[in-house]
N, C-alpha and C positions, 0 to 999 in steps of 0.2 A: 539291831533286831528288827526295827520297825519297817519291815519290808515284807515279810510274809504277813500281810496286813490284816488288821482287824476290820478294815473298811467294809469289805464287801458284804455284810455281816449283819448289820441291821437292815440294810437296804433290801435284801432278798425277801424279807417279809412283806415288802411293799411292791414287789415287782409284778404282781398279777394285775397289771393294768392292760388296757387294750394294746398299747405300744409294746409292752414287754411280751405279751402273748404273740404279737406279730413277729417279733424277732426270734422267739423260740421256735415258732413254726418255720420261719425262714431257715433256721439252723438245721431243722430236721429234713427239710425238703431240698436244701441247697447242695450242690456238689462240694462246696467248701464250707466246713462248719464254722460257726461263729468263734468258738473256742477250740484251740488245738490240743488234740491228744498226742501222746508220744509213745514210741516203742520202749520196751524196758531198757534196751541199749540200742543206740543208733549213732551214726557219725555226727560229730560236731561240725559247725560251720567254720571253715578255714579262711583266714585273712593273711595277706602279706603286704608289706610296705611297698609303695610305688618305687622307691629306691632302696635297695638292700644295702645296708651299711656293713662294711667289713668288721669282723669281730677278731680281736687279737687271740692268738693261739697260746697265750701264756697264763691263762686263768689257773689259780690254785684254790680260789674260793669263789663262791657264787652268792651274791646277795639276793635273798628271797623276801618278798613283801606281800602281805595280804591287806586288802582294804575294801570295805563296803562303802561305795561312793554315793549311795542314796540317789541314784538316777539324775545326778546333776542338780539336785534341789538345795544343796548346801544345808543351811539351818533354817530355811524358810518354813513357816508353819503349815505344812501340807496336811490335808484333811485326814490322811490315813494314819498319822502318828502325831505325837507331841501336842495333842489337843488343838490341832490347827483347823483352818477352814479353806485353805487354798486347794484347788484341784488342778488347774492348768497353769503352767509356768510361762513366762514370756521368753522370747529368744534371748534377750539381753541377760535375763537371770540365768538361763541354762549355760550360755557361752561364758558368762562371767564365772560361774561355778566350775565349769570344765577347765577354764584357764587356771584357776586356783589349784585344781587337782593336778594338772600337768606340771605346774610350777613345783609342786611338792615332789612329784615323781622325778622330775629332772634334777632336783636337788639331792634326793636320796639315792637315785640311780640304781634301783634294783635291776638285776639281770633276768630274773623270773618274777612275774607279778601276777598275783591272783586278785581279781576284782569281782565283787558281787554287786548286783543291782545296776547293771549297765543297760540303758535303753538303746534300741536300734531304730525303732519306728513307732514311737508312742505319741499319742496326742498330747499327753500331759507334759511332755518335754519337747514339743514343737516338731516332732517327727525327725529329730536330729539323730543321725547315726553316730552315737557317742563313741563307739569303739573305733570307727574310722577316724573320727576327729582326734581322739587320743593318740592313735598311731601316727597321724600326720603331724602331731606337735610333740612327739617324743622320739626316741631312738630305737624303738622296738621294730624288729624286722618281721615278726610273725605273731599271730594270735589265733586262738580258737574260741568259739562261742557256743554255748548251749542255752537255749531259751528255757525259762521256767514259768513265764507268764505271758502267753501269746493268745491274742484274740482279735478278730476283726472289729468286734464291737462289744464293750462291756456296758450294759444298761444301768449304770450307777453314777449319779452325780456328774455326768458329763465326761466320764473317763474315756469312753470311746475306744479307739484302737490302742492295743498294747502289745509290746514285745520287749520284755525285760529278761536278762539272764546273767549267767556267770561266764567269766573270761579268764583265760590264761594267756599272758603276753610273754614273749621271750626274745632275746637277741638271736637265739639259734632256732633252726627249723623245728617245728613240732609235727610229729607223725603219729599215726595210730590214734588220732584224737576221737574221743567218744563222749557222748552225753548219756549219763546213766540216770534213769528215772528212780526217784525215791518214793517211798510209800505215800499214798494219798490219805488225807484226813478222813476219819470215819465218824467224826462228831458233827458233820454237816448234812443238811438235807441235800437231795440230788441236784436241785436247781443251783444252790450255792456252790456245790462242788464243781458243777459244770463250768462256771465262769471263774473259779478260783485258780490261783497259781498252782503249778505242779513242780515242787521243789526238786532239784537235781544236783548231781555232781558232774563236773567236766574233768576229763583226764587226757593226758597226752604224753608222748615220749619226747623228751628234750634231747635233740641230737647234738650234744656237746662232743667235740672231737675226742676220740679214744674212749668214749663211753657209749655203750650200746644198750644200757640197761637203766637209764635214768628217767624218772617219771615225775610229773607234777599232777596233783589232784586238788581240785577246788570244790568246796561244798558250801551251800547255803541251806541250813536246816530250818525247819518250821519255827516260827516265832510264837504263834497264838493257839496252837493245837491244845485242846483240853483232854485229849485221849493219849494214847501211847505213840502217836505219830513221831514226835521229836526223838523219842528214845529209839524208835525204829531207824530213823535217819542216821543217828549216831552209830547204831549197830551196822548199818549198811556201809557207812564210811569206813569203819574199822575192818569190815569184811573185804573191802576193796584194797585197803592197805595190806591186810594179811595176804591177799592173793598176789599182789606185786612182790611182797617180801618173800613169800614161800616159793615164788618162781625165780628167785635170785636177783630181783630188781632192787634198785635204790630209789627212794622217793623223797620229795618235799611235798607236804600236804597241809592244807588248812582251809581257813575261811571263817565264815560267821556261823558258829555252832549254836548260837542263841541259848546258851546255858552257861552257868558259872563254873569256875575251877573248883576242885575239891577244897574243903576247909575255908570257903569264903565266909567272912564275918557276918555279912548281911545276905539273906536269901529271899527276902520278901520286900518288893518295891511297890506294892499296890498303892500305898499312900503317896509315895513320891511321884508315881505316874498318873495319879488320879486327876481327871479333868473336872472342870466346873460342872456341878450338877450330879456328879457321880458319888457313890458312897460304898465303901468296902470295910470289912472287918467289924461292922456294927451289928447289933442285934436286929434281925429281920432282913439284913442285906442278902440279896439273891442276884448274882452270885456273891460269895464272900470275898472272892479274889478277882482282880482284874486279869483278863486274858493276857498271857505273856509276861506278867509281872511277878508271879510267885514261883520261885525256883526251889522252894523247900523240898518238894518230892523228887527233885532231880539231883540231889547232892552227890550221888554216887554214879551218875550216868557216864562220867568220863573216866572212872577209875581204871577200866581195862585199857583205854588208850594210853593213859599215863604209865601204866604198869609195863606195857610192851614197847612203847616208842618214846623217843626223846622230845619233850615239849620245849619250844624255844624259851619259855619261861618255866623252869622246873617248879614242881609243886611246893618245895620248901622255900624257894626264892620268892614265889608269889605270896606264900603265907606270911613271910616276915615283913613284907612291904607292899601290901595289896594296892594301895592308892596309886603307886607308881605305875601299875600295869593296867589300870582301868582304861577301857576303850570305847565306852558307849554311855549315852544318856538319852532319855526321851525328852528332856526339857531343853528348849532352844537356848535359853539364857544361862544355862548351868554348865559347870565343868563335868568331866567324865565321872560316873559314879558306879560303874560295874565293868567286868571283863566278859566279853562275848566272843572275841576273835583270837584265833589260835594258829600256830604253825607246829607241825610235827615232822620228824624224820626217823627212818630206821638206820641212819648212819650217824653222822656227827656234826653238830654245830660248833662254831668257834666259841670257846668259853667267853661269857660276858659280852657277847656281840649283839645281843638282842636290844632293840630300841622300840619302845612304845612311843610313837610320835604324838605326844599329847599336846604339842603346840599347834597341831592342825585342828583348831577348834571351830573354824568357819566353813570348811570344805564339805563336811558331812556330819551326820550324827554318830559316826564311828571314827575312831582314830586308827591310822595305819600302824602295822607292826612289821618290823624288818629284822632280819638276822642273817649271819653269814654261814653258809654251808661249805664244809670242807670237801673238796674234790678228792676222790681216792687217787693215789699215785700209781 
């Protein structure tokens, strides 16, 4: 979750210093803005491996995986989540985390991989092109990238340059790749919104032989919105899946939806996520709930997705053994305590093939989820 970040958030109240005003004026007068706006729909950035590896023509199933990799920060106490104070990582930390991530990818061997929170050229992660590094150390031939947080300079706590986004990786060529803008938050002042991330979906057609209608969709929904933004994101996600389905396409889709499955036993994590010096749920506390930690109002936001499409972890399976499918925690030293990550299809998963890789406890604050998709004959 902790990636549509609460960080930027108190700092904007302090931004009206001479330095901040200078950079705001620079953004207004410069040919290139400090923070990037996006079209509602635009082409995603395409990558290909330096050496294209042959893919066998005998696939009957495709393994799909989703993973929020936390921009290569592992479980370090970054200041934007987990009550941390780190802002800038070292090269050794980033490369070490990326190596752990690709070790897990190469072990699971997904054929289509949805990643969230991948940095391309960000100060916080030493300007490493994490997507290129992952491709160079795995077997994927193609990838597409859509940025959702891009700025030349973020005037907060030394963050500086930022380019973070969502990725689809595939053994097969990806065509018709698009970045689809999601709704912006309306619970922020204009200055905060200017530098804040712009959540998005990335879509692409996976060119598996003998299939001309197979798509992947990757979403990272808002984590900290206190208005209806996250609900709008989930609605836009379903609208895109409906569009593909209504046009005769098949899809695998998912990502970090930042909300809980229906019938979750626990829906309020304010006290678990509370940092030193914070107080929630008490008399006089304002706000009563920590941003991004109270899912109680969201209990039915995924109902329409579950009703129309097949979730890799069906609702009844999740309900009977929730702990087994937890994928996230905000606390660096703790095990997973909630489910935020999903995979859906309008066709068919292999029964009982889903795995929540809860052993991946050090690579990110999210666990990857993988499942087998049955290719039509």
